[in-house]
N, CA, C, O and the ligand as a Tripos MOL2 file, in Angstrom:
@<TRIPOS>MOLECULE
protein
  261   259    66     0     0
PROTEIN
NO_CHARGES

@<TRIPOS>ATOM
      1 N          79.3120   17.9490   -6.3140 N.3       1 MET1
      2 CA         80.2000   17.0520   -5.5420 C.3       1 MET1
      3 C          81.5610   16.9550   -6.2310 C.2       1 MET1
      4 O          81.6270   16.6430   -7.4190 O.2       1 MET1
      5 N          82.6400   17.2170   -5.5060 N.am      2 PRO2
      6 CA         83.9600   17.1370   -6.1370 C.3       2 PRO2
      7 C          84.2990   15.7180   -6.5410 C.2       2 PRO2
      8 O          83.8040   14.7650   -5.9400 O.2       2 PRO2
      9 N          85.1370   15.5670   -7.5520 N.am      3 PRO3
     10 CA         85.6210   14.2340   -7.9240 C.3       3 PRO3
     11 C          86.2690   13.5610   -6.7290 C.2       3 PRO3
     12 O          86.7090   14.2260   -5.7910 O.2       3 PRO3
     13 N          86.3230   12.2520   -6.7680 N.am      4 ILE4
     14 CA         86.7570   11.4870   -5.5990 C.3       4 ILE4
     15 C          88.1750   11.8440   -5.1740 C.2       4 ILE4
     16 O          88.4680   11.8450   -3.9780 O.2       4 ILE4
     17 N          89.0700   12.1490   -6.1230 N.am      5 PHE5
     18 CA         90.4510   12.4290   -5.7390 C.3       5 PHE5
     19 C          90.5690   13.6820   -4.8860 C.2       5 PHE5
     20 O          91.4690   13.7680   -4.0500 O.2       5 PHE5
     21 N          89.6900   14.6490   -5.0720 N.am      6 CYS6
     22 CA         89.7850   15.8680   -4.2700 C.3       6 CYS6
     23 C          89.1810   15.6770   -2.8870 C.2       6 CYS6
     24 O          89.3700   16.5240   -2.0150 O.2       6 CYS6
     25 N          88.4650   14.5940   -2.6700 N.am      7 ARG7
     26 CA         87.9520   14.3510   -1.3240 C.3       7 ARG7
     27 C          89.0190   13.7280   -0.4440 C.2       7 ARG7
     28 O          88.9140   13.7690    0.7820 O.2       7 ARG7
     29 N          90.0480   13.1520   -1.0550 N.am      8 PHE8
     30 CA         91.0940   12.5010   -0.2630 C.3       8 PHE8
     31 C          92.4040   13.2710   -0.3210 C.2       8 PHE8
     32 O          93.1900   13.2490    0.6270 O.2       8 PHE8
     33 N          92.6320   13.9470   -1.4300 N.am      9 LEU9
     34 CA         93.8270   14.7670   -1.5620 C.3       9 LEU9
     35 C          93.4260   16.2150   -1.3690 C.2       9 LEU9
     36 O          92.2460   16.5620   -1.4010 O.2       9 LEU9
     37 N          94.4150   17.0380   -1.1710 N.am     10 GLU10
     38 CA         94.1230   18.4560   -1.1440 C.3      10 GLU10
     39 C          93.7330   18.9100   -2.5340 C.2      10 GLU10
     40 O          94.1320   18.3160   -3.5360 O.2      10 GLU10
     41 N          92.9540   19.9610   -2.5780 N.am     11 HIS11
     42 CA         92.6580   20.5480   -3.8750 C.3      11 HIS11
     43 C          93.9460   21.0550   -4.4910 C.2      11 HIS11
     44 O          94.8860   21.4390   -3.7950 O.2      11 HIS11
     45 N          93.9640   21.0440   -5.8010 N.am     12 LYS12
     46 CA         95.1750   21.4700   -6.5080 C.3      12 LYS12
     47 C          94.9980   22.9190   -6.9480 C.2      12 LYS12
     48 O          94.1950   23.2350   -7.8260 O.2      12 LYS12
     49 N          95.7730   23.7820   -6.3110 N.am     13 ILE13
     50 CA         95.6450   25.2120   -6.5850 C.3      13 ILE13
     51 C          96.2090   25.5310   -7.9650 C.2      13 ILE13
     52 O          97.3470   25.1820   -8.2810 O.2      13 ILE13
     53 N          95.4090   26.1890   -8.7680 N.am     14 ASN14
     54 CA         95.8750   26.6230  -10.0710 C.3      14 ASN14
     55 C          96.5330   27.9960   -9.9130 C.2      14 ASN14
     56 O          95.8650   29.0290   -9.9540 O.2      14 ASN14
     57 N          97.8590   27.9850   -9.7320 N.am     15 ARG15
     58 CA         98.5640   29.2340   -9.4140 C.3      15 ARG15
     59 C          98.6900   30.1670  -10.6100 C.2      15 ARG15
     60 O          99.0440   31.3370  -10.4590 O.2      15 ARG15
     61 N          98.4030   29.6550  -11.7820 N.am     16 ASN16
     62 CA         98.4610   30.5290  -12.9580 C.3      16 ASN16
     63 C          97.2150   31.3970  -13.0880 C.2      16 ASN16
     64 O          97.1820   32.3370  -13.8830 O.2      16 ASN16
     65 N          96.2030   31.0780  -12.3070 N.am     17 ARG17
     66 CA         94.9480   31.8040  -12.4870 C.3      17 ARG17
     67 C          94.4800   32.4660  -11.2010 C.2      17 ARG17
     68 O          93.2870   32.7020  -11.0070 O.2      17 ARG17
     69 N          95.4360   32.7640  -10.3240 N.am     18 VAL18
     70 CA         95.0810   33.4500   -9.0820 C.3      18 VAL18
     71 C          94.7030   34.8960   -9.3840 C.2      18 VAL18
     72 O          95.3520   35.5590  -10.1920 O.2      18 VAL18
     73 N          93.6690   35.3700   -8.7400 N.am     19 TRP19
     74 CA         93.2610   36.7780   -8.8970 C.3      19 TRP19
     75 C          92.8610   37.3030   -7.5290 C.2      19 TRP19
     76 O          92.6610   36.5270   -6.5950 O.2      19 TRP19
     77 N          92.7450   38.6260   -7.4090 N.am     20 PHE20
     78 CA         92.4980   39.2610   -6.1230 C.3      20 PHE20
     79 C          91.1360   39.9470   -6.1700 C.2      20 PHE20
     80 O          90.8640   40.7210   -7.0880 O.2      20 PHE20
     81 N          90.2830   39.6710   -5.1910 N.am     21 ASP21
     82 CA         88.9210   40.2240   -5.2230 C.3      21 ASP21
     83 C          88.7380   41.4230   -4.2980 C.2      21 ASP21
     84 O          87.6100   41.7760   -3.9550 O.2      21 ASP21
     85 N          89.8380   42.0480   -3.8960 N.am     22 SER22
     86 CA         89.8770   43.2020   -2.9810 C.3      22 SER22
     87 C          89.9850   42.7890   -1.5250 C.2      22 SER22
     88 O          90.3540   43.6050   -0.6800 O.2      22 SER22
     89 N          89.6700   41.5430   -1.2150 N.am     23 LEU23
     90 CA         89.7960   41.0580    0.1600 C.3      23 LEU23
     91 C          90.7530   39.8770    0.2460 C.2      23 LEU23
     92 O          91.6000   39.8140    1.1370 O.2      23 LEU23
     93 N          90.6110   38.9500   -0.6800 N.am     24 HIS24
     94 CA         91.4060   37.7280   -0.6490 C.3      24 HIS24
     95 C          91.8460   37.3370   -2.0600 C.2      24 HIS24
     96 O          91.2840   37.7860   -3.0590 O.2      24 HIS24
     97 N          92.8730   36.4850   -2.1040 N.am     25 HIS25
     98 CA         93.2450   35.8850   -3.3750 C.3      25 HIS25
     99 C          92.3350   34.7000   -3.6390 C.2      25 HIS25
    100 O          91.9300   33.9900   -2.7190 O.2      25 HIS25
    101 N          92.0240   34.5010   -4.9050 N.am     26 ARG26
    102 CA         91.0720   33.4600   -5.2800 C.3      26 ARG26
    103 C          91.6100   32.7020   -6.4910 C.2      26 ARG26
    104 O          92.4140   33.2200   -7.2670 O.2      26 ARG26
    105 N          91.1490   31.4790   -6.6270 N.am     27 THR27
    106 CA         91.4220   30.7150   -7.8500 C.3      27 THR27
    107 C          90.4590   29.5410   -7.8670 C.2      27 THR27
    108 O          89.5040   29.5020   -7.0910 O.2      27 THR27
    109 N          90.7100   28.5870   -8.7500 N.am     28 ASN28
    110 CA         89.8900   27.3830   -8.7890 C.3      28 ASN28
    111 C          90.7960   26.1720   -8.6850 C.2      28 ASN28
    112 O          91.9670   26.2230   -9.0610 O.2      28 ASN28
    113 N          90.2460   25.0840   -8.1710 N.am     29 CYS29
    114 CA         90.9940   23.8420   -8.1250 C.3      29 CYS29
    115 C          91.2300   23.3620   -9.5570 C.2      29 CYS29
    116 O          90.3230   23.3600  -10.3890 O.2      29 CYS29
    117 N          92.4740   22.9560   -9.8200 N.am     30 GLU30
    118 CA         92.8170   22.5190  -11.1630 C.3      30 GLU30
    119 C          92.1050   21.2260  -11.5410 C.2      30 GLU30
    120 O          91.8760   20.9650  -12.7220 O.2      30 GLU30
    121 N          91.7570   20.4250  -10.5580 N.am     31 ARG31
    122 CA         91.1400   19.1290  -10.8440 C.3      31 ARG31
    123 C          89.6230   19.1960  -10.8750 C.2      31 ARG31
    124 O          88.9970   18.7200  -11.8220 O.2      31 ARG31
    125 N          89.0270   19.7870   -9.8410 N.am     32 CYS32
    126 CA         87.5610   19.7280   -9.7480 C.3      32 CYS32
    127 C          86.9080   21.0780  -10.0040 C.2      32 CYS32
    128 O          85.6810   21.1660  -10.0360 O.2      32 CYS32
    129 N          87.7060   22.1400  -10.1880 N.am     33 SER33
    130 CA         87.1960   23.4630  -10.5380 C.3      33 SER33
    131 C          86.4240   24.1600   -9.4270 C.2      33 SER33
    132 O          85.8130   25.2020   -9.6660 O.2      33 SER33
    133 N          86.4370   23.6120   -8.2300 N.am     34 LEU34
    134 CA         85.7640   24.3160   -7.1470 C.3      34 LEU34
    135 C          86.4610   25.6540   -6.9040 C.2      34 LEU34
    136 O          87.6850   25.7430   -7.0010 O.2      34 LEU34
    137 N          85.6800   26.7030   -6.5860 N.am     35 PRO35
    138 CA         86.3030   27.9830   -6.2620 C.3      35 PRO35
    139 C          87.0740   27.8950   -4.9500 C.2      35 PRO35
    140 O          86.5810   27.3470   -3.9640 O.2      35 PRO35
    141 N          88.2760   28.4330   -4.9490 N.am     36 MET36
    142 CA         89.1450   28.3910   -3.7780 C.3      36 MET36
    143 C          89.4490   29.8190   -3.3330 C.2      36 MET36
    144 O          89.4510   30.7520   -4.1350 O.2      36 MET36
    145 N          89.7070   29.9650   -2.0230 N.am     37 ILE37
    146 CA         90.0400   31.2700   -1.4610 C.3      37 ILE37
    147 C          91.2260   31.0950   -0.5300 C.2      37 ILE37
    148 O          91.3450   30.0670    0.1380 O.2      37 ILE37
    149 N          92.1100   32.0940   -0.4780 N.am     38 ARG38
    150 CA         93.2520   32.0130    0.4190 C.3      38 ARG38
    151 C          93.0380   32.9570    1.5950 C.2      38 ARG38
    152 O          93.1070   34.1760    1.4410 O.2      38 ARG38
    153 N          92.7800   32.3940    2.7600 N.am     39 ASP39
    154 CA         92.6450   33.2300    3.9540 C.3      39 ASP39
    155 C          93.8700   33.0300    4.8390 C.2      39 ASP39
    156 O          94.8780   32.4920    4.3830 O.2      39 ASP39
    157 N          93.7940   33.4600    6.1080 N.am     40 VAL40
    158 CA         94.9760   33.4110    6.9700 C.3      40 VAL40
    159 C          95.4940   31.9960    7.1770 C.2      40 VAL40
    160 O          96.6720   31.8140    7.4840 O.2      40 VAL40
    161 N          94.6470   31.0020    7.0160 N.am     41 THR41
    162 CA         95.0720   29.6200    7.2300 C.3      41 THR41
    163 C          95.5770   28.9690    5.9560 C.2      41 THR41
    164 O          96.0680   27.8410    5.9910 O.2      41 THR41
    165 N          95.4630   29.6570    4.8360 N.am     42 GLY42
    166 CA         95.8910   29.0750    3.5660 C.3      42 GLY42
    167 C          94.7080   28.8730    2.6450 C.2      42 GLY42
    168 O          93.6170   29.3920    2.8830 O.2      42 GLY42
    169 N          94.9400   28.1120    1.5880 N.am     43 TRP43
    170 CA         93.8880   27.8770    0.5950 C.3      43 TRP43
    171 C          92.8310   26.9390    1.1400 C.2      43 TRP43
    172 O          93.1420   25.9360    1.7840 O.2      43 TRP43
    173 N          91.5900   27.2720    0.8760 N.am     44 ARG44
    174 CA         90.4700   26.4030    1.2290 C.3      44 ARG44
    175 C          89.3550   26.6720    0.2280 C.2      44 ARG44
    176 O          89.4240   27.6150   -0.5610 O.2      44 ARG44
    177 N          88.3280   25.8290    0.2740 N.am     45 VAL45
    178 CA         87.2200   25.9830   -0.6580 C.3      45 VAL45
    179 C          86.4220   27.2310   -0.2960 C.2      45 VAL45
    180 O          86.1400   27.4750    0.8770 O.2      45 VAL45
    181 N          86.0660   28.0070   -1.2930 N.am     46 PHE46
    182 CA         85.2320   29.1870   -1.0930 C.3      46 PHE46
    183 C          83.8440   28.7510   -0.6490 C.2      46 PHE46
    184 O          83.2270   27.8800   -1.2610 O.2      46 PHE46
    185 N          83.3610   29.3760    0.4320 N.am     47 ASN47
    186 CA         82.0530   29.0250    0.9750 C.3      47 ASN47
    187 C          81.0700   30.1570    0.6670 C.2      47 ASN47
    188 O          81.2160   31.2670    1.1790 O.2      47 ASN47
    189 N          80.0850   29.8790   -0.1580 N.am     48 ASP48
    190 CA         79.1630   30.9280   -0.6070 C.3      48 ASP48
    191 C          78.4600   31.6290    0.5450 C.2      48 ASP48
    192 O          78.2200   32.8340    0.4800 O.2      48 ASP48
    193 N          78.1290   30.8930    1.5950 N.am     49 ASP49
    194 CA         77.4220   31.5040    2.7190 C.3      49 ASP49
    195 C          78.3750   32.2900    3.6030 C.2      49 ASP49
    196 O          78.1300   33.4520    3.9270 O.2      49 ASP49
    197 N          79.4640   31.6410    3.9880 N.am     50 ARG50
    198 CA         80.3850   32.2430    4.9470 C.3      50 ARG50
    199 C          81.2170   33.3510    4.3240 C.2      50 ARG50
    200 O          81.5410   34.3380    4.9860 O.2      50 ARG50
    201 N          81.5580   33.1940    3.0740 N.am     51 ASP51
    202 CA         82.5050   34.1170    2.4540 C.3      51 ASP51
    203 C          81.8400   35.2120    1.6330 C.2      51 ASP51
    204 O          82.5180   36.0890    1.0960 O.2      51 ASP51
    205 N          80.5190   35.1650    1.5340 N.am     52 ALA52
    206 CA         79.8460   36.2160    0.7630 C.3      52 ALA52
    207 C          80.1250   37.5630    1.4140 C.2      52 ALA52
    208 O          79.9370   37.7300    2.6190 O.2      52 ALA52
    209 N          80.5750   38.5230    0.6100 N.am     53 ASP53
    210 CA         80.8990   39.8450    1.1270 C.3      53 ASP53
    211 C          80.7560   40.8390   -0.0200 C.2      53 ASP53
    212 O          81.3850   40.6810   -1.0660 O.2      53 ASP53
    213 N          79.9290   41.8580    0.1760 N.am     54 PRO54
    214 CA         79.7040   42.8200   -0.9290 C.3      54 PRO54
    215 C          80.9520   43.5980   -1.3200 C.2      54 PRO54
    216 O          80.9920   44.2150   -2.3850 O.2      54 PRO54
    217 N          81.9770   43.5740   -0.4580 N.am     55 ARG55
    218 CA         83.2030   44.2940   -0.8090 C.3      55 ARG55
    219 C          84.0420   43.5450   -1.8240 C.2      55 ARG55
    220 O          84.9800   44.1060   -2.3900 O.2      55 ARG55
    221 N          83.7130   42.2690   -2.0630 N.am     56 ARG56
    222 CA         84.5050   41.5090   -3.0270 C.3      56 ARG56
    223 C          84.2070   41.9720   -4.4460 C.2      56 ARG56
    224 O          83.0580   42.2360   -4.8010 O.2      56 ARG56
    225 N          85.2530   42.0650   -5.2430 N.am     57 ASP57
    226 CA         85.0560   42.3570   -6.6540 C.3      57 ASP57
    227 C          84.7590   41.0640   -7.4000 C.2      57 ASP57
    228 O          85.1540   39.9820   -6.9660 O.2      57 ASP57
    229 N          84.0680   41.1810   -8.5150 N.am     58 ALA58
    230 CA         83.8400   40.0200   -9.3670 C.3      58 ALA58
    231 C          85.1380   39.6520  -10.0630 C.2      58 ALA58
    232 O          86.0640   40.4590  -10.1530 O.2      58 ALA58
    233 N          85.1880   38.4370  -10.5480 N.am     59 HIS59
    234 CA         86.3580   37.9990  -11.3140 C.3      59 HIS59
    235 C          86.5680   38.9550  -12.4920 C.2      59 HIS59
    236 O          85.6210   39.2770  -13.2090 O.2      59 HIS59
    237 N          87.8200   39.4090  -12.6900 N.am     60 PRO60
    238 CA         88.0800   40.3860  -13.7600 C.3      60 PRO60
    239 C          87.6920   39.8790  -15.1510 C.2      60 PRO60
    240 O          87.4120   40.6790  -16.0430 O.2      60 PRO60
    241 N          87.6730   38.5710  -15.3400 N.am     61 ASN61
    242 CA         87.3180   38.0260  -16.6500 C.3      61 ASN61
    243 C          85.8680   37.5730  -16.7260 C.2      61 ASN61
    244 O          85.4550   36.9700  -17.7160 O.2      61 ASN61
    245 N          85.0900   37.8630  -15.6800 N.am     62 ALA62
    246 CA         83.6900   37.4500  -15.7140 C.3      62 ALA62
    247 C          82.9810   38.1590  -16.8610 C.2      62 ALA62
    248 O          83.1840   39.3530  -17.0780 O.2      62 ALA62
    249 N          82.1540   37.4270  -17.5910 N.am     63 PRO63
    250 CA         81.4280   38.0660  -18.7000 C.3      63 PRO63
    251 C          80.4890   39.1250  -18.1690 C.2      63 PRO63
    252 O          79.8250   38.9080  -17.1560 O.2      63 PRO63
    253 N          80.4190   40.2550  -18.8240 N.am     64 GLU64
    254 CA         79.5300   41.3270  -18.3740 C.3      64 GLU64
    255 C          78.1040   41.0050  -18.7600 C.2      64 GLU64
    256 O          77.8300   40.5080  -19.8530 O.2      64 GLU64
    257 N          77.2120   41.2950  -17.8490 N.am     65 GLN65
    258 CA         75.7900   40.9840  -18.0900 C.3      65 GLN65
    259 C          75.1170   42.1680  -18.7700 C.2      65 GLN65
    260 O          73.9220   42.1160  -19.0620 O.2      65 GLN65
    261 ZN         89.6350   19.9160   -6.1830 Zn       66 ZN66
@<TRIPOS>BOND
     1     1     2 1
     2     2     3 1
     3     3     4 2
     4     3     5 am
     5     5     6 1
     6     6     7 1
     7     7     8 2
     8     7     9 am
     9     9    10 1
    10    10    11 1
    11    11    12 2
    12    11    13 am
    13    13    14 1
    14    14    15 1
    15    15    16 2
    16    15    17 am
    17    17    18 1
    18    18    19 1
    19    19    20 2
    20    19    21 am
    21    21    22 1
    22    22    23 1
    23    23    24 2
    24    23    25 am
    25    25    26 1
    26    26    27 1
    27    27    28 2
    28    27    29 am
    29    29    30 1
    30    30    31 1
    31    31    32 2
    32    31    33 am
    33    33    34 1
    34    34    35 1
    35    35    36 2
    36    35    37 am
    37    37    38 1
    38    38    39 1
    39    39    40 2
    40    39    41 am
    41    41    42 1
    42    42    43 1
    43    43    44 2
    44    43    45 am
    45    45    46 1
    46    46    47 1
    47    47    48 2
    48    47    49 am
    49    49    50 1
    50    50    51 1
    51    51    52 2
    52    51    53 am
    53    53    54 1
    54    54    55 1
    55    55    56 2
    56    55    57 am
    57    57    58 1
    58    58    59 1
    59    59    60 2
    60    59    61 am
    61    61    62 1
    62    62    63 1
    63    63    64 2
    64    63    65 am
    65    65    66 1
    66    66    67 1
    67    67    68 2
    68    67    69 am
    69    69    70 1
    70    70    71 1
    71    71    72 2
    72    71    73 am
    73    73    74 1
    74    74    75 1
    75    75    76 2
    76    75    77 am
    77    77    78 1
    78    78    79 1
    79    79    80 2
    80    79    81 am
    81    81    82 1
    82    82    83 1
    83    83    84 2
    84    83    85 am
    85    85    86 1
    86    86    87 1
    87    87    88 2
    88    87    89 am
    89    89    90 1
    90    90    91 1
    91    91    92 2
    92    91    93 am
    93    93    94 1
    94    94    95 1
    95    95    96 2
    96    95    97 am
    97    97    98 1
    98    98    99 1
    99    99   100 2
   100    99   101 am
   101   101   102 1
   102   102   103 1
   103   103   104 2
   104   103   105 am
   105   105   106 1
   106   106   107 1
   107   107   108 2
   108   107   109 am
   109   109   110 1
   110   110   111 1
   111   111   112 2
   112   111   113 am
   113   113   114 1
   114   114   115 1
   115   115   116 2
   116   115   117 am
   117   117   118 1
   118   118   119 1
   119   119   120 2
   120   119   121 am
   121   121   122 1
   122   122   123 1
   123   123   124 2
   124   123   125 am
   125   125   126 1
   126   126   127 1
   127   127   128 2
   128   127   129 am
   129   129   130 1
   130   130   131 1
   131   131   132 2
   132   131   133 am
   133   133   134 1
   134   134   135 1
   135   135   136 2
   136   135   137 am
   137   137   138 1
   138   138   139 1
   139   139   140 2
   140   139   141 am
   141   141   142 1
   142   142   143 1
   143   143   144 2
   144   143   145 am
   145   145   146 1
   146   146   147 1
   147   147   148 2
   148   147   149 am
   149   149   150 1
   150   150   151 1
   151   151   152 2
   152   151   153 am
   153   153   154 1
   154   154   155 1
   155   155   156 2
   156   155   157 am
   157   157   158 1
   158   158   159 1
   159   159   160 2
   160   159   161 am
   161   161   162 1
   162   162   163 1
   163   163   164 2
   164   163   165 am
   165   165   166 1
   166   166   167 1
   167   167   168 2
   168   167   169 am
   169   169   170 1
   170   170   171 1
   171   171   172 2
   172   171   173 am
   173   173   174 1
   174   174   175 1
   175   175   176 2
   176   175   177 am
   177   177   178 1
   178   178   179 1
   179   179   180 2
   180   179   181 am
   181   181   182 1
   182   182   183 1
   183   183   184 2
   184   183   185 am
   185   185   186 1
   186   186   187 1
   187   187   188 2
   188   187   189 am
   189   189   190 1
   190   190   191 1
   191   191   192 2
   192   191   193 am
   193   193   194 1
   194   194   195 1
   195   195   196 2
   196   195   197 am
   197   197   198 1
   198   198   199 1
   199   199   200 2
   200   199   201 am
   201   201   202 1
   202   202   203 1
   203   203   204 2
   204   203   205 am
   205   205   206 1
   206   206   207 1
   207   207   208 2
   208   207   209 am
   209   209   210 1
   210   210   211 1
   211   211   212 2
   212   211   213 am
   213   213   214 1
   214   214   215 1
   215   215   216 2
   216   215   217 am
   217   217   218 1
   218   218   219 1
   219   219   220 2
   220   219   221 am
   221   221   222 1
   222   222   223 1
   223   223   224 2
   224   223   225 am
   225   225   226 1
   226   226   227 1
   227   227   228 2
   228   227   229 am
   229   229   230 1
   230   230   231 1
   231   231   232 2
   232   231   233 am
   233   233   234 1
   234   234   235 1
   235   235   236 2
   236   235   237 am
   237   237   238 1
   238   238   239 1
   239   239   240 2
   240   239   241 am
   241   241   242 1
   242   242   243 1
   243   243   244 2
   244   243   245 am
   245   245   246 1
   246   246   247 1
   247   247   248 2
   248   247   249 am
   249   249   250 1
   250   250   251 1
   251   251   252 2
   252   251   253 am
   253   253   254 1
   254   254   255 1
   255   255   256 2
   256   255   257 am
   257   257   258 1
   258   258   259 1
   259   259   260 2
@<TRIPOS>SUBSTRUCTURE
     1 MET1         2 RESIDUE 1 A MET
     2 PRO2         6 RESIDUE 1 A PRO
     3 PRO3        10 RESIDUE 1 A PRO
     4 ILE4        14 RESIDUE 1 A ILE
     5 PHE5        18 RESIDUE 1 A PHE
     6 CYS6        22 RESIDUE 1 A CYS
     7 ARG7        26 RESIDUE 1 A ARG
     8 PHE8        30 RESIDUE 1 A PHE
     9 LEU9        34 RESIDUE 1 A LEU
    10 GLU10       38 RESIDUE 1 A GLU
    11 HIS11       42 RESIDUE 1 A HIS
    12 LYS12       46 RESIDUE 1 A LYS
    13 ILE13       50 RESIDUE 1 A ILE
    14 ASN14       54 RESIDUE 1 A ASN
    15 ARG15       58 RESIDUE 1 A ARG
    16 ASN16       62 RESIDUE 1 A ASN
    17 ARG17       66 RESIDUE 1 A ARG
    18 VAL18       70 RESIDUE 1 A VAL
    19 TRP19       74 RESIDUE 1 A TRP
    20 PHE20       78 RESIDUE 1 A PHE
    21 ASP21       82 RESIDUE 1 A ASP
    22 SER22       86 RESIDUE 1 A SER
    23 LEU23       90 RESIDUE 1 A LEU
    24 HIS24       94 RESIDUE 1 A HIS
    25 HIS25       98 RESIDUE 1 A HIS
    26 ARG26      102 RESIDUE 1 A ARG
    27 THR27      106 RESIDUE 1 A THR
    28 ASN28      110 RESIDUE 1 A ASN
    29 CYS29      114 RESIDUE 1 A CYS
    30 GLU30      118 RESIDUE 1 A GLU
    31 ARG31      122 RESIDUE 1 A ARG
    32 CYS32      126 RESIDUE 1 A CYS
    33 SER33      130 RESIDUE 1 A SER
    34 LEU34      134 RESIDUE 1 A LEU
    35 PRO35      138 RESIDUE 1 A PRO
    36 MET36      142 RESIDUE 1 A MET
    37 ILE37      146 RESIDUE 1 A ILE
    38 ARG38      150 RESIDUE 1 A ARG
    39 ASP39      154 RESIDUE 1 A ASP
    40 VAL40      158 RESIDUE 1 A VAL
    41 THR41      162 RESIDUE 1 A THR
    42 GLY42      166 RESIDUE 1 A GLY
    43 TRP43      170 RESIDUE 1 A TRP
    44 ARG44      174 RESIDUE 1 A ARG
    45 VAL45      178 RESIDUE 1 A VAL
    46 PHE46      182 RESIDUE 1 A PHE
    47 ASN47      186 RESIDUE 1 A ASN
    48 ASP48      190 RESIDUE 1 A ASP
    49 ASP49      194 RESIDUE 1 A ASP
    50 ARG50      198 RESIDUE 1 A ARG
    51 ASP51      202 RESIDUE 1 A ASP
    52 ALA52      206 RESIDUE 1 A ALA
    53 ASP53      210 RESIDUE 1 A ASP
    54 PRO54      214 RESIDUE 1 A PRO
    55 ARG55      218 RESIDUE 1 A ARG
    56 ARG56      222 RESIDUE 1 A ARG
    57 ASP57      226 RESIDUE 1 A ASP
    58 ALA58      230 RESIDUE 1 A ALA
    59 HIS59      234 RESIDUE 1 A HIS
    60 PRO60      238 RESIDUE 1 A PRO
    61 ASN61      242 RESIDUE 1 A ASN
    62 ALA62      246 RESIDUE 1 A ALA
    63 PRO63      250 RESIDUE 1 A PRO
    64 GLU64      254 RESIDUE 1 A GLU
    65 GLN65      258 RESIDUE 1 A GLN
    66 ZN66       261 GROUP 0 **** ****
């Protein structure tokens, strides 16, 4: 559950940490750390069900397993 301020305000896009996953630009909210995605309508919260796509690359800094 996001902190209360992000339920009333827009999420705060961390523009210093935007990365590209081959389909969309992505980042995290600076306040609540929720994953964000930029689609045609602008930034919104990344939806694991709706936005799952095998063409997406993993975060370039993700630790290798
Ligand atoms: Zn937030």
